[in-house]
BAMIBA-313120 format. One line per 8 residues: number of its first residue (from 1); their letters; for each residue x, y, z of C-alpha. Coordinates in Angstrom, 2 decimals. Layout:
N
NUM) a) X:Y:Z ~ ...
END
This chain:
199
1) mtpratkq) 12.04:35.07:71.82 ~ 9.00:35.12:69.51 ~ 9.36:36.95:66.18 ~ 6.92:39.78:65.83 ~ 4.95:40.51:62.69 ~ 5.84:44.05:61.93 ~ 4.63:46.11:58.99 ~ 8.08:45.88:57.45
9) rialagll) 8.15:42.09:57.70 ~ 4.64:41.75:56.25 ~ 5.55:44.05:53.39 ~ 8.76:42.10:52.75 ~ 6.85:38.77:52.70 ~ 4.29:40.17:50.26 ~ 7.07:41.47:48.06 ~ 8.72:38.02:47.98
17) vlagagla) 5.43:36.33:47.02 ~ 4.86:38.81:44.20 ~ 8.45:38.44:43.01 ~ 8.10:34.64:42.98 ~ 4.87:34.81:41.00 ~ 6.41:37.22:38.55 ~ 9.50:35.07:38.12 ~ 7.35:31.99:37.48
25) sllsplig) 5.32:33.82:34.82 ~ 8.52:34.98:33.14 ~ 10.07:31.52:33.13 ~ 7.00:29.49:32.17 ~ 7.32:30.13:28.38 ~ 10.91:28.92:28.59 ~ 10.32:25.73:30.54 ~ 6.81:25.10:29.14
33) talatvgq) 5.45:21.74:30.12 ~ 8.31:21.07:32.53 ~ 6.11:22.70:35.18 ~ 3.24:20.34:34.47 ~ 2.20:18.02:37.26 ~ 0.50:14.65:37.14 ~ -3.04:14.94:35.82 ~ -2.57:18.17:33.87
41) vvnisdhs) -3.32:18.33:30.15 ~ -0.22:19.27:28.16 ~ -0.08:19.96:24.43 ~ 2.97:18.99:22.38 ~ 3.38:21.12:19.28 ~ 6.01:22.57:16.98 ~ 4.26:26.00:17.35 ~ 3.79:26.39:13.58
49) asanfakv) 0.05:25.66:13.60 ~ -2.61:24.31:15.91 ~ -3.06:21.35:13.55 ~ 0.45:20.22:14.50 ~ -0.47:19.21:18.05 ~ 0.42:15.61:18.89 ~ -2.54:13.25:19.22 ~ -3.16:10.44:21.69
57) taagelrt) -5.34:7.37:21.11 ~ -8.08:6.24:23.50 ~ -5.57:3.71:24.86 ~ -3.15:6.52:25.75 ~ -0.75:5.77:22.89 ~ 0.95:8.54:20.97 ~ -0.44:8.60:17.42 ~ 1.69:9.68:14.47
65) navvsgkv) 1.31:10.09:10.74 ~ 4.68:8.49:10.11 ~ 4.95:6.57:6.87 ~ 7.01:3.35:6.98 ~ 8.50:2.11:3.73 ~ 9.75:-1.38:3.10 ~ 9.05:-4.49:5.13 ~ 9.16:-4.04:8.90
73) ataappsp) 8.55:-7.69:9.76 ~ 8.95:-11.04:8.09 ~ 5.80:-11.75:6.14 ~ 4.75:-14.04:3.33 ~ 5.17:-12.35:-0.06 ~ 1.90:-11.33:-1.73 ~ 2.45:-13.39:-4.91 ~ 4.61:-16.44:-4.15
81) wrasvvvs) 5.63:-19.10:-6.66 ~ 7.43:-22.43:-6.32 ~ 8.55:-25.16:-8.70 ~ 10.15:-28.58:-8.62 ~ 11.17:-29.85:-12.05 ~ 13.40:-32.49:-13.61 ~ 15.93:-30.84:-15.88 ~ 18.14:-33.78:-16.90
89) gtpdpgvl) 20.01:-32.84:-20.06 ~ 17.22:-30.49:-21.07 ~ 17.66:-28.78:-24.42 ~ 17.49:-25.02:-24.76 ~ 15.57:-23.15:-23.35 ~ 15.21:-25.54:-20.40 ~ 12.17:-26.17:-18.19 ~ 9.85:-23.32:-17.24
97) iagpsasp) 9.71:-22.66:-13.48 ~ 8.04:-19.20:-13.32 ~ 6.08:-16.93:-15.64 ~ 4.89:-15.48:-17.84 ~ 4.65:-12.43:-15.59 ~ 4.38:-8.72:-16.28 ~ 5.93:-8.22:-12.82 ~ 9.56:-9.03:-11.99
105) invtslta) 10.34:-12.62:-11.00 ~ 12.23:-12.95:-7.70 ~ 14.08:-16.10:-6.62 ~ 14.63:-16.59:-2.87 ~ 15.85:-20.20:-2.68 ~ 17.09:-22.94:-4.97 ~ 18.10:-26.58:-4.55 ~ 19.67:-28.78:-7.22
113) staapsgf) 20.00:-32.52:-6.65 ~ 21.37:-35.09:-9.07 ~ 21.88:-38.81:-9.44 ~ 25.25:-38.14:-11.05 ~ 28.20:-39.68:-9.15 ~ 30.49:-37.35:-7.19 ~ 32.77:-35.46:-9.52 ~ 30.31:-35.69:-12.42
121) gpqvglva) 27.75:-33.17:-11.23 ~ 26.00:-31.31:-14.04 ~ 26.09:-27.64:-14.75 ~ 22.80:-26.13:-13.59 ~ 21.46:-22.69:-14.39 ~ 18.53:-20.29:-14.34 ~ 17.89:-18.44:-17.58 ~ 15.73:-15.32:-17.96
129) rhvpasat) 13.69:-14.85:-21.11 ~ 10.77:-12.68:-22.18 ~ 7.65:-12.92:-24.34 ~ 5.30:-10.22:-25.69 ~ 2.96:-8.59:-23.18 ~ -0.01:-10.29:-24.85 ~ 1.46:-13.81:-24.42 ~ -0.31:-16.35:-22.20
137) ncngaafd) 2.61:-18.82:-22.12 ~ 6.38:-18.75:-22.50 ~ 6.65:-20.57:-25.83 ~ 9.27:-18.98:-28.08 ~ 10.61:-16.75:-25.30 ~ 13.60:-14.59:-26.24 ~ 16.83:-14.90:-24.23 ~ 17.80:-12.05:-21.92
145) atvwhsln) 20.33:-13.29:-19.36 ~ 21.63:-16.14:-17.25 ~ 20.67:-15.09:-13.72 ~ 22.35:-17.99:-11.86 ~ 24.76:-20.76:-12.80 ~ 26.65:-23.57:-11.05 ~ 29.43:-25.64:-12.64 ~ 28.81:-28.63:-10.35
153) aggpttpl) 25.49:-29.45:-8.71 ~ 27.15:-32.00:-6.40 ~ 26.71:-35.72:-5.94 ~ 23.60:-37.65:-4.89 ~ 24.32:-37.22:-1.18 ~ 25.35:-33.57:-1.36 ~ 22.61:-31.56:-3.08 ~ 23.38:-27.94:-3.81
161) svsfptpl) 21.17:-25.62:-1.77 ~ 21.27:-21.83:-1.98 ~ 19.19:-19.09:-0.38 ~ 19.12:-15.48:-1.49 ~ 18.33:-13.02:1.37 ~ 18.39:-10.35:-1.32 ~ 16.35:-12.10:-4.03 ~ 17.69:-12.76:-7.49
169) qykppant) 15.41:-10.64:-9.64 ~ 14.62:-10.62:-13.32 ~ 12.62:-7.63:-14.54 ~ 11.33:-8.03:-18.09 ~ 11.87:-5.32:-20.71 ~ 9.08:-2.78:-21.18 ~ 5.88:-4.14:-22.71 ~ 6.92:-7.78:-22.24
177) kaclfala) 6.41:-10.57:-19.71 ~ 9.11:-12.39:-17.76 ~ 9.80:-16.13:-18.00 ~ 12.34:-18.08:-15.91 ~ 13.75:-21.44:-17.02 ~ 15.95:-24.02:-15.26 ~ 18.35:-26.23:-17.19 ~ 21.10:-28.79:-16.67
185) tssyttev) 23.80:-30.14:-18.98 ~ 24.04:-33.73:-17.76 ~ 21.89:-36.69:-18.80 ~ 21.92:-37.92:-15.21 ~ 18.61:-37.38:-13.47 ~ 18.76:-33.87:-12.03 ~ 16.04:-31.99:-10.26 ~ 15.78:-28.27:-9.48
193) sasgfyg) 13.46:-26.93:-6.78 ~ 13.08:-23.19:-6.46 ~ 10.80:-20.66:-4.80 ~ 10.28:-16.94:-4.83 ~ 7.66:-14.30:-5.51 ~ 6.38:-12.03:-8.26 ~ 6.63:-8.28:-7.91
END
């Protein structure tokens, strides 16, 4: 039996098409870009202003104005310093290893080695001092703090080696420059190697 196209059936079909189109127009604001198909241009926005539309680069990458603070990847510091000095029985203030610097001095690693026999390792330390802002050297620097100290630097075959993932930092007082000195208490030959960065 073949269905016959009657006026009632044609009218009912037309009514269903109109109802579907009306329903789609009512729902489209709610589902927005969910109805988009491949190849259509779709804007992403927070609806507050046309300037807030998301942008895409020529390579098809989403572009943002996000600001990233801090270091996002391991990189060499902008102002590195390093020193390797003999500090055997050095008198106060010790041997200068960094400065003078108007910026903070950061220490990231330190190694102390000594010729002293095991059990007689010297005390080794890093001392922070400051000079006037106009100074071009660290002569006569005033004491601020001991920033690191070890009671025993170890024997000749066991050097003391320390790294600081969070750097030791000395920030000089206002209107002064920072100076960092290394010292040791023993007369045995003792060497301190250190590295870090300014800033």
